[in-house]
Rosetta silent file (secondary structure, phi, psi, omega in degrees, C-alpha in Angstrom):
SEQUENCE: MTTPAPTPTTEKTADTSATAAALALGDDALVLSHRLGEWAGHAPVLEEEVALANIALDLLGQARVLLSLAGDEDELAYLREERAFRNIQLVEQPNGDFAHTIARQLYFSTYQKLLYGQLATGDSELAGLAAKAVKEVAYHQDHAEQWTLRLGDGTEESHRRMQRACEALWRFTGEMFQPVDGVDIDWQETERTWLTSVTSVLRQATLAVPEGPRTGAWAAGAGRQGLHTEPFGRMLAEMQHLHRSHPGATW
SCORE:     score description
SCORE:     0.000 S_00000001
   1 L     0.000  137.346  178.871  -35.716  -26.792   15.435 S_00000001
   2 L   -82.988  130.378  177.990  -35.125  -24.343   12.604 S_00000001
   3 L   -79.668  124.069 -178.896  -31.714  -24.560   11.010 S_00000001
   4 L   -63.905  146.681  178.686  -30.146  -21.088   10.839 S_00000001
   5 L   -68.434  146.956  179.587  -29.356  -19.768    7.411 S_00000001
   6 L   -65.492  145.332  178.611  -25.686  -19.807    6.490 S_00000001
   7 L   -73.483  126.683 -179.289  -23.830  -16.541    6.979 S_00000001
   8 L   -68.049  144.453  177.080  -23.129  -14.958    3.586 S_00000001
   9 L   -91.385  150.695  177.984  -19.490  -14.408    2.738 S_00000001
  10 L   -83.310   -8.832 -179.255  -18.191  -11.061    1.527 S_00000001
  11 E  -104.361  147.144 -178.924  -15.938  -12.797   -0.964 S_00000001
  12 L   -74.587  -51.279 -178.547  -17.109  -14.303   -4.239 S_00000001
  13 L  -142.918   82.405 -168.643  -14.722  -17.240   -4.430 S_00000001
  14 L   -61.658  -19.664 -174.776  -12.470  -17.103   -1.417 S_00000001
  15 L   -99.048    6.694 -178.578  -10.383  -20.103   -2.472 S_00000001
  16 L   -94.329  151.509  179.941   -9.424  -18.905   -5.949 S_00000001
  17 H   -67.200  -32.744  179.064   -6.101  -17.366   -6.847 S_00000001
  18 H   -63.366  -40.895  178.544   -7.833  -14.473   -8.641 S_00000001
  19 H   -67.925  -41.011  178.614   -9.648  -13.529   -5.451 S_00000001
  20 H   -59.617  -42.526  179.533   -6.475  -13.851   -3.406 S_00000001
  21 H   -65.894  -44.845 -179.193   -4.684  -11.486   -5.777 S_00000001
  22 H   -62.184  -40.929  179.024   -7.523   -8.967   -5.790 S_00000001
  23 H   -66.326  -46.206 -177.764   -7.685   -8.936   -1.991 S_00000001
  24 H   -61.887  -51.686 -177.654   -3.941   -8.572   -1.489 S_00000001
  25 H   -71.819  -35.268  177.942   -3.456   -5.758   -3.996 S_00000001
  26 H   -66.639  -39.933  178.294   -6.769   -4.124   -3.117 S_00000001
  27 H   -66.702  -38.201  175.541   -5.952   -4.072    0.584 S_00000001
  28 H   -55.117  -51.525 -176.613   -2.552   -2.513   -0.135 S_00000001
  29 H   -66.399  -41.080 -178.823   -4.191    0.320   -2.048 S_00000001
  30 H   -63.219  -47.967 -175.742   -7.060    0.786    0.418 S_00000001
  31 H   -67.524  -43.353  179.254   -4.876    0.999    3.520 S_00000001
  32 H   -67.688  -35.056  175.961   -2.311    3.354    2.001 S_00000001
  33 H   -58.062  -43.963  179.901   -5.123    5.518    0.641 S_00000001
  34 H   -66.135  -42.246  178.518   -6.469    5.927    4.158 S_00000001
  35 H   -58.928  -46.011 -179.964   -3.029    6.717    5.564 S_00000001
  36 H   -66.496  -34.220  177.967   -2.455    9.429    2.959 S_00000001
  37 H   -63.674  -22.498  178.662   -5.941   10.788    3.594 S_00000001
  38 L   -66.789  -14.014  178.253   -4.914   11.411    7.192 S_00000001
  39 L   -78.854  -11.368 -178.869   -2.780   14.298    5.917 S_00000001
  40 L   -56.345  121.875 -178.733   -5.896   16.306    5.005 S_00000001
  41 L    84.565   -1.584 -176.215   -5.643   19.547    6.944 S_00000001
  42 L  -129.293   -3.154 -178.011   -2.158   18.674    8.211 S_00000001
  43 L   -64.520  154.526 -175.286    0.159   18.726    5.189 S_00000001
  44 L   -63.983  -31.782  176.892    3.125   21.135    5.362 S_00000001
  45 L  -140.718  158.989 -176.500    1.868   23.277    2.468 S_00000001
  46 H   -59.771  -41.013 -178.949   -1.443   23.545    0.594 S_00000001
  47 H   -60.645  -36.353  179.183    0.010   22.159   -2.630 S_00000001
  48 H   -73.350  -32.298  176.228    1.109   19.019   -0.826 S_00000001
  49 H   -61.266  -42.611  178.209   -2.285   18.587    0.774 S_00000001
  50 H   -67.231  -43.804 -178.273   -3.807   18.536   -2.713 S_00000001
  51 H   -63.099  -45.915 -179.616   -1.098   16.241   -4.100 S_00000001
  52 H   -66.747  -36.181  177.393   -1.399   13.698   -1.294 S_00000001
  53 H   -64.959  -39.555  178.935   -5.188   13.783   -1.531 S_00000001
  54 H   -66.221  -40.354  177.050   -4.999   13.075   -5.271 S_00000001
  55 H   -64.106  -42.244  178.287   -2.646   10.135   -4.720 S_00000001
  56 H   -59.913  -41.456  179.725   -4.984    8.836   -2.022 S_00000001
  57 H   -67.456  -38.350  174.974   -7.934    9.058   -4.427 S_00000001
  58 H   -58.296  -47.079 -179.345   -6.003    7.210   -7.139 S_00000001
  59 H   -65.580  -37.399  177.949   -5.272    4.412   -4.688 S_00000001
  60 H   -64.575  -39.318  176.550   -8.859    4.347   -3.486 S_00000001
  61 H   -62.167  -41.895  176.159  -10.039    3.958   -7.067 S_00000001
  62 H   -61.896  -43.790 -178.792   -7.672    1.026   -7.531 S_00000001
  63 H   -60.960  -41.679 -178.561   -8.892   -0.503   -4.279 S_00000001
  64 H   -62.411  -44.076  179.388  -12.544   -0.260   -5.315 S_00000001
  65 H   -64.550  -46.360 -176.722  -11.939   -2.070   -8.600 S_00000001
  66 H   -65.645  -47.013 -178.270   -9.813   -4.764   -6.999 S_00000001
  67 H   -67.427  -29.880  177.850  -12.080   -5.434   -4.032 S_00000001
  68 H   -68.001  -20.775  175.467  -15.132   -5.564   -6.304 S_00000001
  69 H   -74.813  -19.717 -177.634  -13.458   -8.497   -8.062 S_00000001
  70 H  -101.388  -19.620 -177.623  -13.452  -10.349   -4.742 S_00000001
  71 E   164.925 -150.499  178.011  -16.901   -9.452   -3.392 S_00000001
  72 L   -78.376  116.604 -172.086  -18.851   -6.502   -2.042 S_00000001
  73 H   -62.005  -37.842 -179.740  -16.297   -3.682   -1.811 S_00000001
  74 H   -68.512  -42.960  179.263  -17.981   -1.910    1.131 S_00000001
  75 H   -64.893  -40.555  179.440  -18.286   -5.055    3.191 S_00000001
  76 H   -66.222  -35.778 -178.865  -14.704   -6.016    2.465 S_00000001
  77 H   -78.031  -40.059 -166.882  -13.445   -2.568    3.422 S_00000001
  78 H  -111.741   -8.504 -176.455  -15.594   -1.845    6.452 S_00000001
  79 L  -120.013   -6.083  176.645  -16.756   -5.121    7.974 S_00000001
  80 L   -77.730  150.636  174.152  -13.728   -7.395    7.930 S_00000001
  81 L   -82.582  166.184 -175.408  -11.700   -7.914   11.077 S_00000001
  82 H   -52.968  -44.502 -175.346   -8.014   -7.077   11.249 S_00000001
  83 H   -69.643  -12.565 -179.734   -6.803  -10.634   10.634 S_00000001
  84 H   -87.629  -10.025  179.349   -8.800  -10.851    7.395 S_00000001
  85 L   -81.303  143.080 -174.466   -6.848   -8.031    5.716 S_00000001
  86 L  -116.030   18.696  178.839   -4.049   -9.108    3.367 S_00000001
  87 L   -73.551  152.475  174.186   -2.094   -5.875    2.914 S_00000001
  88 L   -69.106  155.996 -175.237    1.657   -5.726    3.411 S_00000001
  89 L   -71.934  -22.239  179.702    2.792   -4.162    6.652 S_00000001
  90 H   -57.316  -46.279 -172.341    4.614   -1.264    4.949 S_00000001
  91 H   -71.505  -17.677 -178.592    1.414    0.510    3.888 S_00000001
  92 H   -90.741   -4.514 -178.632   -0.122    0.402    7.360 S_00000001
  93 L   -65.898  141.178 -178.091    2.767    2.186    9.046 S_00000001
  94 L   -57.696  156.240 -178.706    1.809    5.567   10.576 S_00000001
  95 L   -61.312  -35.351 -175.943    2.536    8.714    8.597 S_00000001
  96 L    61.780 -144.994  174.386    5.070    9.983   11.119 S_00000001
  97 L   -83.933 -179.726 -175.605    6.642   13.207    9.924 S_00000001
  98 H   -61.528  -34.622  179.569    6.569   14.226    6.263 S_00000001
  99 H   -63.133  -39.382  178.181    9.855   12.413    5.584 S_00000001
 100 H   -63.292  -41.586  178.934    8.354    9.118    6.794 S_00000001
 101 H   -63.071  -41.000 -179.631    5.386    9.541    4.471 S_00000001
 102 H   -68.413  -42.533  178.695    7.681   10.244    1.532 S_00000001
 103 H   -62.050  -43.953  178.307    9.970    7.271    2.264 S_00000001
 104 H   -60.245  -42.057 -178.330    6.958    4.961    2.534 S_00000001
 105 H   -69.733  -37.976  177.484    5.611    6.319   -0.749 S_00000001
 106 H   -60.704  -49.356 -178.697    8.961    5.993   -2.511 S_00000001
 107 H   -61.658  -46.516 -173.295    9.310    2.356   -1.513 S_00000001
 108 H   -76.497  -43.927 -176.018    5.725    1.406   -2.330 S_00000001
 109 H   -68.213  -31.621  175.644    5.111    3.379   -5.528 S_00000001
 110 H   -64.146  -42.957  176.351    8.365    2.108   -7.053 S_00000001
 111 H   -64.438  -45.418 -175.116    7.200   -1.438   -6.335 S_00000001
 112 H   -65.708  -36.969  178.269    3.659   -0.776   -7.542 S_00000001
 113 H   -64.419  -42.175  177.627    4.809    0.679  -10.850 S_00000001
 114 H   -64.958  -41.927  179.755    6.933   -2.386  -11.546 S_00000001
 115 H   -61.343  -53.491 -177.111    4.088   -4.685  -10.518 S_00000001
 116 H   -68.776  -30.644  177.530    1.422   -3.028  -12.657 S_00000001
 117 H   -61.123  -39.109  178.090    3.813   -2.643  -15.565 S_00000001
 118 H   -75.749  -40.996 -179.530    4.168   -6.414  -15.749 S_00000001
 119 H   -65.374  -31.700 -177.690    0.498   -7.158  -15.108 S_00000001
 120 H   -65.435  -25.216 -178.137   -0.568   -4.734  -17.845 S_00000001
 121 L   -93.508   -1.650 -179.495    1.173   -6.825  -20.497 S_00000001
 122 L   -92.998 -169.507 -178.792   -0.393  -10.103  -19.369 S_00000001
 123 L  -121.240   23.073  179.888   -3.784  -11.646  -19.981 S_00000001
 124 L   -79.885  173.450  178.799   -5.009  -11.931  -16.400 S_00000001
 125 L   -65.355  -16.309 -177.407   -8.178  -10.381  -15.027 S_00000001
 126 L   -92.229   -3.645 -173.589   -6.001   -7.617  -13.590 S_00000001
 127 H   -61.640  -43.049 -178.768   -4.500   -6.490  -16.922 S_00000001
 128 H   -63.260  -47.282  177.299   -7.085   -3.784  -17.624 S_00000001
 129 H   -60.419  -44.664 -176.805   -6.789   -2.230  -14.192 S_00000001
 130 H   -62.014  -39.628 -179.233   -2.991   -2.428  -14.335 S_00000001
 131 H   -61.516  -36.554  177.676   -2.819   -0.654  -17.702 S_00000001
 132 H   -78.815  -43.452 -173.981   -4.706    2.313  -16.251 S_00000001
 133 H   -68.697  -31.580 -176.597   -3.114    2.259  -12.810 S_00000001
 134 H   -62.797  -28.568  177.583    0.482    2.173  -14.043 S_00000001
 135 H   -71.859  -39.129  176.727    0.003    5.682  -15.446 S_00000001
 136 H   -65.553  -44.794 -175.426   -1.255    6.948  -12.106 S_00000001
 137 H   -67.881  -27.546  176.030    1.513    5.226  -10.201 S_00000001
 138 H   -59.731  -39.259  175.443    4.159    6.781  -12.453 S_00000001
 139 H   -67.823  -42.366  179.431    3.094   10.148  -11.024 S_00000001
 140 H   -58.180  -43.523 -179.192    3.104    8.775   -7.467 S_00000001
 141 H   -65.816  -45.281 -179.447    6.653    7.517   -7.947 S_00000001
 142 H   -62.126  -41.456  178.577    7.865   10.778   -9.487 S_00000001
 143 H   -59.585  -46.071 -179.472    6.283   12.787   -6.658 S_00000001
 144 H   -66.404  -40.645  179.915    8.030   10.631   -4.038 S_00000001
 145 H   -63.751  -44.407 -178.519   11.363   10.754   -5.857 S_00000001
 146 H   -62.324  -40.367  179.345   11.299   14.549   -6.185 S_00000001
 147 H   -72.517  -33.436  175.824   10.578   14.992   -2.489 S_00000001
 148 H   -61.509  -42.734  178.364   13.252   12.454   -1.542 S_00000001
 149 H   -65.240  -42.627 -178.291   15.788   14.515   -3.496 S_00000001
 150 H   -67.021  -41.043 -178.216   14.611   17.788   -1.958 S_00000001
 151 H   -78.045  -41.794 -178.316   14.656   16.491    1.591 S_00000001
 152 H   -67.217  -39.988 -177.644   17.782   14.374    1.325 S_00000001
 153 L  -104.854   30.378 -179.180   19.865   17.045   -0.383 S_00000001
 154 L  -101.401 -122.691  179.178   18.278   19.947    1.475 S_00000001
 155 L   -82.022  169.702  177.386   19.075   21.246    4.923 S_00000001
 156 H   -61.167  -38.037 -179.578   20.944   19.344    7.587 S_00000001
 157 H   -70.023  -44.477 -179.674   17.650   18.756    9.415 S_00000001
 158 H   -65.529  -36.628  177.290   15.717   17.563    6.358 S_00000001
 159 H   -63.226  -44.771 -178.935   18.591   15.228    5.450 S_00000001
 160 H   -61.966  -43.459 -178.606   18.642   13.778    8.962 S_00000001
 161 H   -67.926  -40.051 -179.158   14.889   13.181    8.970 S_00000001
 162 H   -67.750  -39.598  177.626   14.846   11.626    5.512 S_00000001
 163 H   -63.621  -43.758  179.627   17.702    9.292    6.391 S_00000001
 164 H   -61.333  -40.819 -179.595   15.971    8.282    9.606 S_00000001
 165 H   -66.241  -43.841 -179.981   12.725    7.568    7.728 S_00000001
 166 H   -60.969  -40.402 -179.383   14.426    5.451    5.062 S_00000001
 167 H   -71.413  -38.774 -177.681   16.125    3.364    7.707 S_00000001
 168 H   -65.571  -34.333 -175.132   13.022    2.966    9.869 S_00000001
 169 H   -95.862   -8.361 -175.533   10.889    1.634    6.995 S_00000001
 170 H   -57.956  -37.942 -175.220   13.552   -0.439    5.252 S_00000001
 171 L   -67.595  -14.876  179.449   12.745   -3.572    7.222 S_00000001
 172 L   -90.731   -5.836 -170.661    9.202   -3.631    5.807 S_00000001
 173 L   -79.660  -24.895 -178.208   10.250   -3.647    2.149 S_00000001
 174 H   -63.088  -29.970 -177.029   11.145   -7.317    1.759 S_00000001
 175 H   -64.593  -25.374 -178.681    7.524   -8.376    2.146 S_00000001
 176 H   -60.042  -24.694 -172.049    6.564   -6.648   -1.106 S_00000001
 177 H  -107.277   13.707  170.143    8.340   -9.342   -3.077 S_00000001
 178 L   -76.419  126.364 -175.941    6.861  -12.406   -1.452 S_00000001
 179 L   -52.782  139.716  177.231    4.852  -14.113   -4.244 S_00000001
 180 L  -109.088  127.894  179.019    1.104  -13.500   -4.216 S_00000001
 181 L   -57.973  126.877  179.441   -1.155  -16.305   -5.396 S_00000001
 182 L    94.614   -5.770  177.441   -2.732  -15.249   -8.683 S_00000001
 183 L  -109.902  103.766 -173.041   -0.109  -12.598   -9.532 S_00000001
 184 L   -96.097   85.698  175.726    2.066  -14.064  -12.274 S_00000001
 185 L  -135.043  169.770  176.365    5.187  -11.908  -12.442 S_00000001
 186 L   -84.901   95.262 -173.683    8.920  -12.463  -12.021 S_00000001
 187 H   -65.949  -39.858 -178.714    9.196  -11.602   -8.332 S_00000001
 188 H   -66.460  -43.130  178.456   12.967  -11.954   -8.079 S_00000001
 189 H   -67.053  -37.366  177.422   13.618   -9.729  -11.081 S_00000001
 190 H   -61.101  -42.337  179.144   11.079   -7.227   -9.792 S_00000001
 191 H   -65.093  -42.772  178.895   12.928   -7.054   -6.481 S_00000001
 192 H   -62.027  -43.369 -179.925   16.289   -6.568   -8.182 S_00000001
 193 H   -66.160  -40.829  177.255   14.898   -3.779  -10.354 S_00000001
 194 H   -59.535  -47.271 -177.378   13.232   -2.146   -7.355 S_00000001
 195 H   -63.404  -39.756  177.840   16.455   -2.202   -5.363 S_00000001
 196 H   -63.601  -44.698 -178.484   18.420   -0.682   -8.249 S_00000001
 197 H   -64.914  -49.147 -178.363   15.858    2.095   -8.710 S_00000001
 198 H   -65.103  -41.010  178.289   15.538    2.979   -5.031 S_00000001
 199 H   -59.260  -41.926  179.267   19.306    2.847   -4.512 S_00000001
 200 H   -62.113  -44.343 -179.842   19.806    5.285   -7.376 S_00000001
 201 H   -64.975  -44.956 -178.326   17.307    7.768   -5.945 S_00000001
 202 H   -62.743  -40.765 -179.772   18.747    7.583   -2.435 S_00000001
 203 H   -68.304  -38.630  175.572   22.284    8.150   -3.673 S_00000001
 204 H   -62.761  -30.214 -179.893   21.211   11.124   -5.772 S_00000001
 205 L   -86.493    9.730 -178.736   19.599   12.506   -2.624 S_00000001
 206 L    60.989   29.287  179.135   22.942   12.100   -0.756 S_00000001
 207 L  -103.701  146.058  176.322   21.315    9.476    1.461 S_00000001
 208 L   -81.492  135.834  176.170   22.940    6.231    2.550 S_00000001
 209 L   -69.322  125.476 -179.193   21.164    3.071    1.436 S_00000001
 210 L   -54.776  143.173 -177.011   20.020    1.318    4.645 S_00000001
 211 L  -102.974   -8.030 -176.785   22.112   -1.727    5.506 S_00000001
 212 L   -72.009  170.160  177.965   19.700   -3.550    7.792 S_00000001
 213 L   -64.504  152.394 -177.393   17.657   -6.633    6.854 S_00000001
 214 L  -100.529   22.611  169.270   14.598   -6.052    4.713 S_00000001
 215 L  -138.078  150.880  179.985   12.344   -8.250    6.816 S_00000001
 216 L   -83.101 -163.726 -178.890   11.396   -7.835   10.440 S_00000001
 217 L   -72.486  -17.384  179.620   11.574  -10.352   13.234 S_00000001
 218 L   -82.862  169.255  176.564    8.379  -11.992   11.938 S_00000001
 219 L   -65.594  141.988  179.015    8.169  -14.441    9.062 S_00000001
 220 L   -58.471  138.315  179.299    8.351  -12.812    5.633 S_00000001
 221 L    85.408   18.874 -175.303    4.928  -12.168    4.201 S_00000001
 222 L   -62.877  -38.817  179.566    3.198  -11.820    7.558 S_00000001
 223 H   -62.128  -38.347  177.731    0.834   -9.087    6.379 S_00000001
 224 H   -65.160  -21.597  179.456   -0.343  -11.278    3.531 S_00000001
 225 H   -94.503    2.916  178.951   -1.181  -13.897    6.162 S_00000001
 226 L    91.068   11.538  177.666   -3.252  -11.450    8.210 S_00000001
 227 L  -100.481  117.985 -172.165   -0.588  -10.626   10.794 S_00000001
 228 L  -123.059  165.068 -179.772   -0.335   -6.876   11.249 S_00000001
 229 L   -83.078  161.986 -173.703    1.542   -4.342   13.321 S_00000001
 230 H   -54.653  -41.718 -178.198    0.000   -2.593   16.310 S_00000001
 231 H   -61.244  -23.218 -175.727   -0.817    0.725   14.552 S_00000001
 232 H   -65.871  -39.060 -179.872   -3.036   -1.076   12.034 S_00000001
 233 H   -59.867  -42.710  179.065   -5.707   -1.987   14.571 S_00000001
 234 H   -67.148  -40.572  178.461   -6.147    1.645   15.603 S_00000001
 235 H   -63.436  -42.271 -178.313   -6.230    2.799   11.986 S_00000001
 236 H   -64.964  -40.055  178.738   -8.811    0.165   11.072 S_00000001
 237 H   -60.524  -40.277  178.563  -11.062    1.138   13.986 S_00000001
 238 H   -68.633  -43.029 -176.883  -11.058    4.730   12.765 S_00000001
 239 H   -66.024  -34.790 -174.439  -11.620    3.784    9.132 S_00000001
 240 H   -96.596   -5.747 -170.640  -14.551    1.471    9.909 S_00000001
 241 H   -57.527  -50.443 -175.103  -16.183    3.425   12.748 S_00000001
 242 H   -63.849  -44.855 -178.308  -18.815    5.336   10.766 S_00000001
 243 H   -64.146  -42.174 -179.129  -19.924    2.359    8.689 S_00000001
 244 H   -72.452  -28.025 -179.721  -20.199    0.084   11.716 S_00000001
 245 H   -73.923  -25.468 -177.524  -22.023    2.746   13.737 S_00000001
 246 L  -130.126   66.069 -177.390  -24.765    3.105   11.105 S_00000001
 247 L   -59.235  132.931  177.286  -25.228   -0.359    9.523 S_00000001
 248 L    82.053   -2.236 -178.509  -27.229   -0.314    6.329 S_00000001
 249 L   -68.766  145.335  176.794  -27.240    3.460    6.029 S_00000001
 250 L  -131.185  157.624  179.876  -27.229    4.907    2.515 S_00000001
 251 L   -84.461    0.000    0.000  -26.706    8.404    1.184 S_00000001
């Protein structure tokens, strides 16, 4: 009997902390990039369609670099099953209305800027990427902050929607600060700084800081363990459909 050849893995060294870090941060960027890309043709104004597309492309560029550190970037993006993704649950949440997209971006880009700012000063394999990405993320954060101020301190309707979005997504924010293997930063200090920054923006926007818990009913860090919310499966099926339908195709 012929012994079948072993199935190749899409990861280079699946048990190393460097790979774990690259997958976690790369999946965050990849999934949010796809979510923002869903606004193409649907943004409220043309300028926002361009802005969201540019942010999505920045995140996609980060994802490509990070996933390439872990293995074949296309295979990791398009051939993994849902449980193999290590992104936090915040980034996979549906766009909802424009206020939901802005609240999600405010929470995540504030975290990402703090994360990359610390990684850029270290000597890890991620330092080079972080030094470049932190400049991109500074724009993402500013864009989200400006829209939070406009919506929160705008009309009665925009204020109501922005408040509702901040409260709906608040429970997903605690997961961002669960330590990631291979990412050597001060997680507790990062969380404190994040909370101070976000609180300041919300108050300037005349919005109340949500009072609910910052973790859901699941164990903290569930997304990092491959446990995702229901909308993620549908998003992943859409994102991977073309690649899976035409295996091996090249342009």
